[in-house]
C-alpha positions in Angstrom: -117.6 142.3 -151.6 -116.4 141.8 -147.9 -119.0 140.8 -145.3 -118.5 144.1 -143.4 -119.9 144.6 -139.9 -122.8 147.1 -139.7 -122.2 150.4 -137.9 -124.2 149.0 -135.0 -122.3 145.7 -134.8 -119.0 147.5 -134.9 -120.0 149.9 -132.2 -120.5 147.0 -129.8 -116.9 146.0 -130.4 -115.5 149.6 -130.1 -117.4 150.4 -126.9 -116.6 147.2 -125.1 -114.1 147.1 -122.4 -112.9 144.8 -119.6 -115.7 145.8 -117.2 -118.6 145.8 -119.7 -118.3 142.8 -122.0 -121.2 143.0 -124.5 -122.5 139.4 -124.6 -125.9 138.2 -123.9 -126.3 135.0 -121.9 -128.8 132.3 -121.1 -129.1 129.6 -118.4 -131.1 126.6 -119.3 -131.7 123.8 -116.8 -132.5 120.2 -118.1 -133.7 117.0 -116.5 -131.5 114.1 -117.5 -133.7 111.6 -119.4 -133.5 107.9 -118.7 -131.5 107.5 -121.9 -129.0 110.0 -120.4 -127.7 113.4 -121.7 -124.0 114.0 -121.7 -121.4 116.4 -123.2 -120.9 114.2 -126.3 -124.6 114.3 -127.1 -124.6 118.1 -126.7 -121.6 118.4 -129.1 -123.5 116.2 -131.6 -126.5 118.4 -131.4 -124.6 121.7 -131.8 -122.6 120.3 -134.7 -125.9 119.4 -136.5 -127.3 122.9 -136.1 -124.2 125.0 -136.8 -124.9 124.8 -140.5 -127.8 127.1 -139.9 -125.6 129.6 -138.1 -122.7 130.6 -140.4 -121.8 133.5 -138.2 -120.9 131.1 -135.4 -117.9 129.9 -137.4 -116.7 133.3 -138.3 -114.4 135.7 -136.5 -113.9 139.5 -136.7 -111.0 140.8 -138.8 -109.9 144.4 -138.2 -108.9 146.5 -141.2 -105.3 147.8 -140.9 -105.3 151.5 -139.9 -109.1 151.2 -139.2 -109.8 152.5 -142.6 -113.2 150.8 -142.6 -115.3 148.8 -140.2 -114.1 145.2 -139.5 -115.3 142.3 -141.6 -116.6 138.8 -140.8 -114.4 136.0 -142.1 -114.5 132.2 -141.8 -112.2 131.0 -139.0 -109.9 128.4 -140.5 -108.9 127.3 -137.0 -112.5 126.9 -135.8 -112.5 124.4 -132.9 -115.9 123.4 -131.6 -114.4 122.0 -128.4 -113.1 125.5 -127.6 -116.5 127.0 -127.9 -118.5 124.2 -126.2 -116.9 123.5 -122.9 -117.5 121.1 -120.0 -117.8 122.2 -116.4 -119.1 120.7 -113.1 -120.4 122.0 -109.8 -118.8 120.6 -106.6 -121.1 118.7 -104.3 -123.8 119.2 -103.3 -124.5 121.1 -106.5 -126.9 123.7 -105.2 -128.5 126.3 -107.5 -126.6 129.1 -105.7 -123.4 127.4 -106.9 -124.7 127.4 -110.4 -125.6 131.0 -110.4 -122.3 132.0 -108.9 -120.6 130.2 -111.8 -122.9 132.0 -114.2 -121.8 135.4 -112.7 -118.1 134.5 -113.1 -118.6 133.3 -116.7 -120.5 136.4 -117.7 -117.9 138.7 -116.3 -115.2 137.3 -118.7 -114.8 139.0 -122.1 -114.5 136.6 -125.0 -111.4 136.1 -127.2 -111.8 138.6 -130.1 -109.6 136.4 -132.3 -112.2 133.6 -132.3 -115.9 133.4 -133.1 -117.7 135.4 -130.5 -119.7 132.8 -128.6 -119.3 130.1 -125.9 -121.4 127.4 -124.3 -120.8 125.6 -121.0 -122.3 122.1 -120.2 -122.5 122.2 -116.4 -122.9 118.9 -114.7 -123.3 118.1 -111.0 -126.5 120.0 -110.4 -128.6 118.4 -107.6 -131.6 116.4 -108.7 -129.8 114.7 -111.6 -130.0 117.8 -113.6 -127.6 119.6 -116.0 -127.4 123.2 -117.1 -126.3 124.9 -120.4 -124.9 128.4 -120.0 -124.5 130.3 -123.3 -122.7 133.5 -124.1 -123.2 135.3 -127.5 -121.7 138.6 -128.4 -124.2 141.3 -129.3 -122.4 141.8 -132.7 -123.3 138.2 -133.7 -127.1 138.0 -133.3 -128.6 140.6 -135.6 -132.1 139.1 -136.3 -131.3 139.4 -140.0 -128.9 136.6 -140.9 -128.3 135.1 -137.5 -130.3 134.0 -134.4 -129.2 132.8 -131.0 -127.9 129.3 -130.6 -130.4 128.6 -127.8 -133.2 129.0 -130.3 -131.9 126.4 -132.7 -130.9 123.5 -130.4 -134.3 123.2 -128.8 -137.1 121.2 -130.3 -140.8 120.6 -129.5 -140.2 116.8 -129.2 -137.3 114.7 -128.0 -134.8 114.2 -130.9 -132.0 111.7 -130.5 -128.8 113.0 -132.2 -127.9 110.9 -135.2 -124.3 110.7 -136.4 -123.6 113.7 -138.5 -120.7 114.4 -141.0 -119.7 118.0 -140.9 -118.7 119.0 -144.5 -118.1 122.7 -143.7 -115.0 124.1 -145.4 -113.9 127.6 -144.5 -113.4 130.2 -147.2 -110.0 131.7 -147.5 -109.3 134.4 -145.0 -108.6 137.8 -146.7 -105.1 139.1 -146.5 -104.3 142.4 -144.9 -103.6 143.9 -148.3 -107.0 142.8 -149.5 -108.7 144.3 -146.5 -107.0 147.6 -147.2 -107.8 147.5 -150.9 -111.5 146.8 -150.2 -111.6 149.6 -147.6 -110.0 152.1 -150.0 -112.4 151.2 -152.8 -115.4 151.8 -150.4 -113.8 155.1 -149.2 -113.7 156.4 -152.8 -117.5 155.9 -153.0 -118.2 157.1 -149.4 -115.4 159.3 -148.2 -117.1 160.4 -145.0 -117.0 156.8 -143.8 -113.2 157.0 -143.2 -113.6 159.8 -140.7 -116.5 158.0 -138.9 -114.6 154.8 -138.7 -111.6 156.4 -137.1 -113.7 158.4 -134.7 -115.6 155.3 -133.6 -112.5 153.3 -133.0 -110.7 155.8 -130.9 -113.7 155.8 -128.5 -116.0 158.7 -129.5 -118.8 156.8 -127.8 -121.3 159.6 -128.1 -120.8 159.9 -131.8 -120.9 156.1 -132.3 -124.1 155.6 -130.3 -125.9 158.5 -132.0 -124.9 157.3 -135.4 -126.2 153.7 -134.8 -129.3 154.4 -132.9 -131.5 154.5 -135.9 -130.0 151.2 -137.2 -131.8 149.2 -134.5 -135.1 151.0 -134.9 -134.7 152.5 -131.5 -137.0 155.5 -131.4 -137.2 156.3 -127.7 -140.8 156.9 -126.8 -140.1 159.6 -124.1 -138.1 162.8 -123.8 -134.4 162.0 -123.7 -133.9 163.9 -120.5 -131.3 162.7 -117.9 -132.3 159.7 -115.8 -133.0 160.3 -112.1 -129.9 159.8 -110.0 -129.6 156.8 -107.7 -127.5 153.7 -106.8 -128.1 152.0 -110.2 -126.1 154.5 -112.2 -122.5 154.1 -111.1 -119.1 153.0 -112.4 -119.4 149.3 -113.2 -116.7 147.0 -111.8 -115.5 143.8 -113.5 -117.4 141.5 -111.2 -121.0 140.3 -111.5 -123.7 138.8 -109.3 -126.6 136.8 -110.7 -129.9 135.9 -109.0 -133.2 134.4 -110.3 -136.9 134.5 -109.6 -139.4 131.8 -110.5 -143.1 132.7 -110.6 -146.3 131.2 -112.0 -147.8 132.6 -115.2 -151.2 131.9 -113.7 -150.5 134.5 -111.0 -150.1 137.2 -113.6 -153.3 136.2 -115.3 -155.0 136.3 -111.9 -153.8 139.9 -111.4 -154.9 140.8 -114.9 -158.4 139.5 -114.1 -158.5 141.6 -110.9 -156.9 144.9 -112.1 -156.5 144.8 -115.9 -153.3 145.5 -117.8 -151.2 143.1 -119.8 -148.9 140.4 -118.5 -145.9 142.6 -119.4 -147.5 145.5 -117.5 -147.8 143.3 -114.4 -144.2 142.1 -114.8 -143.0 145.7 -114.8 -145.3 146.5 -111.8 -143.9 143.6 -109.8 -140.4 144.8 -110.5 -141.4 148.3 -109.6 -142.6 147.2 -106.2 -139.5 145.2 -105.6 -137.2 148.1 -106.6 -139.1 150.3 -104.2 -138.6 148.0 -101.3 -134.9 147.4 -102.3 -134.3 151.2 -102.3 -135.9 151.6 -98.9 -133.9 148.6 -97.5 -130.7 150.4 -98.5 -131.7 153.7 -96.8 -132.3 155.5 -100.1 -134.7 158.5 -100.0 -138.0 157.5 -101.7 -140.6 160.2 -102.0 -144.0 160.2 -103.7 -142.6 161.5 -107.0 -139.6 159.2 -107.1 -139.2 157.2 -110.2 -136.6 154.8 -111.8 -136.4 155.0 -115.6 -136.3 151.6 -117.3 -135.3 151.1 -120.9 -137.8 148.5 -122.1 -137.0 147.1 -125.6 -140.2 145.8 -127.4 -140.7 143.8 -130.6 -142.4 145.9 -133.4 -143.4 145.4 -136.9 -141.5 146.9 -139.8 -143.2 150.0 -141.2 -145.8 148.8 -143.8 -145.7 145.2 -142.5 -149.2 143.7 -141.9 -148.2 141.0 -139.4 -145.3 139.5 -137.5 -143.5 136.8 -139.4 -144.1 133.4 -137.7 -141.3 131.8 -139.7 -138.7 133.6 -137.6 -137.4 136.9 -136.4 -135.9 138.0 -139.7 -136.7 141.6 -140.7 -138.6 142.3 -137.5 -137.4 145.1 -135.3 -137.0 145.8 -131.6 -137.6 149.4 -130.4 -136.5 150.8 -127.1 -139.0 152.5 -124.9 -138.3 154.6 -121.8 -140.8 153.8 -119.0 -140.7 155.7 -115.7 -141.4 153.1 -112.9 -143.3 154.8 -110.0 -141.2 153.5 -107.1 -142.5 156.3 -105.0 -146.1 155.1 -105.1 -146.9 152.9 -102.1 -150.1 151.4 -103.5 -149.4 148.3 -105.8 -152.5 148.7 -107.8 -151.9 152.4 -108.5 -148.3 151.4 -109.6 -149.8 149.0 -112.1 -152.2 151.6 -113.4 -149.4 154.1 -113.9 -147.4 151.5 -115.9 -150.3 150.4 -117.9 -151.0 153.9 -119.0 -147.4 154.5 -119.9 -147.2 151.3 -121.9 -150.6 151.9 -123.7 -148.8 154.3 -126.1 -146.8 151.4 -127.4 -149.6 148.8 -127.5 -151.9 151.3 -129.3 -149.3 152.2 -131.9 -150.4 149.6 -134.4 -146.9 148.2 -134.6 -146.8 146.2 -131.4 -146.3 142.4 -131.7 -148.8 140.4 -129.7 -147.4 137.6 -127.5 -149.5 135.0 -129.4 -147.6 136.0 -132.6 -144.3 135.6 -130.9 -145.2 132.1 -129.8 -145.5 131.0 -133.4 -141.8 131.4 -133.9 -139.8 128.2 -134.2 -137.6 127.0 -131.4 -137.0 129.1 -128.3 -137.4 132.5 -129.8 -136.9 134.4 -126.5 -133.2 133.6 -126.7 -132.9 135.6 -129.9 -135.3 138.3 -128.7 -133.3 139.0 -125.6 -130.2 139.4 -127.8 -132.0 141.8 -130.1 -133.3 143.7 -127.0 -129.8 144.1 -125.6 -128.7 145.4 -129.0 -131.4 148.0 -128.8 -130.5 149.0 -125.3 -126.8 149.2 -126.2 -127.3 151.8 -128.8 -128.4 154.5 -126.3 -126.6 156.6 -123.8 -126.8 155.3 -120.3 -127.4 158.8 -119.0 -131.1 158.6 -120.0 -132.1 155.4 -118.1 -131.4 153.6 -114.8 -131.8 150.0 -115.8 -132.7 147.7 -118.7 -135.7 145.3 -118.5 -136.4 142.9 -121.3 -139.4 140.6 -121.5 -140.1 138.0 -124.1 -142.8 135.4 -124.1 -141.9 131.8 -124.7 -143.7 128.6 -125.6 -146.0 127.1 -123.0 -145.2 123.5 -124.0 -142.0 121.7 -123.0 -138.9 121.9 -125.2 -136.0 119.5 -125.5 -132.3 119.5 -126.3 -131.8 116.1 -127.7 -133.9 114.0 -125.4 -133.4 116.2 -122.3 -136.4 118.3 -121.3 -135.7 121.9 -120.5 -137.3 122.8 -117.1 -136.1 126.4 -116.6 -134.6 129.2 -118.7 -133.1 132.4 -117.4 -131.9 135.3 -119.6 -128.7 137.1 -118.7 -128.7 140.7 -120.0 -125.4 142.5 -120.2 -124.7 145.7 -118.2 -124.3 148.9 -120.0 -121.6 151.3 -119.1 -122.5 153.0 -115.8 -125.6 150.7 -115.4 -125.4 148.3 -112.4 -128.5 146.2 -113.0 -130.1 144.5 -116.0 -133.2 142.2 -115.8 -134.3 139.7 -118.4 -137.7 138.0 -118.1 -139.0 134.9 -120.0 -142.2 132.9 -119.8 -142.0 129.2 -120.5 -144.2 126.1 -119.8 -146.5 127.9 -117.4 -143.8 129.8 -115.5 -142.2 133.2 -115.6 -138.5 133.3 -115.1 -136.4 136.4 -114.1 -132.7 136.7 -114.5 -131.1 139.6 -112.5 -127.6 140.5 -113.6 -125.9 143.0 -111.3 -122.6 144.6 -110.6 -120.8 142.8 -107.8 -119.8 146.0 -106.0 -122.9 148.2 -106.6 -125.6 145.6 -106.4 -124.1 142.9 -104.2 -127.5 142.4 -102.6 -129.2 141.4 -105.8 -130.5 138.2 -104.1 -132.5 140.4 -101.7 -134.0 142.2 -104.7 -134.9 138.9 -106.3 -136.8 137.8 -103.2 -138.7 141.1 -103.2 -140.1 140.5 -106.7 -142.1 137.6 -105.3 -143.4 139.7 -102.4 -144.3 142.4 -104.8 -146.3 140.0 -107.0 -148.1 138.8 -103.9 -149.1 142.4 -103.1 -150.7 142.7 -106.6 -152.5 139.4 -106.0 -153.8 140.8 -102.7 -152.3 137.8 -100.7 -149.5 139.8 -99.1 -151.7 142.0 -96.9 
């Protein structure tokens, strides 16, 4: 039987356009070890790990006449050097230059006639550092048979790359006639699928999103009423801006000791305070009852499952929750209390996955979790939320790509149609890292918003007054 894309995976391809490419990204910064870390060593490392990621050597084949959903097929022309590319920053190699490059790379759709992922080895970063920028399409990482590349190339200890002979041989690609025959055989068994496939392909976005919402386990924990209007819901252009925030995990723990709540609650509260100041700085009307609605995907257990699987993310789910962020509330502690109350419904459900369980997953699991979270967000109508916020805890001990120690990691969450801002958050090695991906026209001042996150966290700590 053909390896056919699920309805959810196919929807990400059908709903994608030039202004909303549906790939999730990551920006990892590494210190060069004394032994060095160059492009050839990265190629060696990726080659070693690709055997665990068969989807990364497969491309999407459309069925003639769109009689059925597309299929995955081994790419006989797979070229690792096409997918893993070398880049360099001009002197002096400032971080602003890196993040401007990230914004440009994330704005580019990927070639649909090749496997849907790319990685960029970026040299020239000041301080003898290098960066790895990854892009993976949402159709690729499903949490069932495939995880994110960033999870597999990182190890808990330095690992020199030994010479590796790649013995992979692609399976024969099915012919157009075989694709049609397979589709017709399936249509006989499920005749309604033919109508659904054609409707989805021609752009019936509402039908597609509604059909696939249950596939991601995305039961929205709030009334699906329209989101409040504001500058974050607008037509998205083809350009992107990217900014980051670095904070200390100890600061969140200090706020928790003072005011209660979880680290995730405090992350949302810090973002709420920053969004409040950002709206005010743009002259937007902010009243006591003003809220911004965030779509917050969270890891949950499968129904009937006793505990989260530490062996990996397979068969675990991500559900999307709608959280009204009280940007109209001037008191930072009251903002935190409102958010903690809203999130308690999730944490008290009995299906929530504790951060300590997530930390048992091998490699850098947040890379995969952010991809699954973006899938969850992508299955809902943008009319019911203003922005996406994903947060995944990561290991607190250093990780290595080869012998190079990773010092920072920033997620890059894709923008949904008519959503101008998406925020990814990851904790790693004692720090909490924010990646803010914005539309270049609608949120050109995303750098200002990033700076306001730090101010908002200081407010919660009581050091800003």
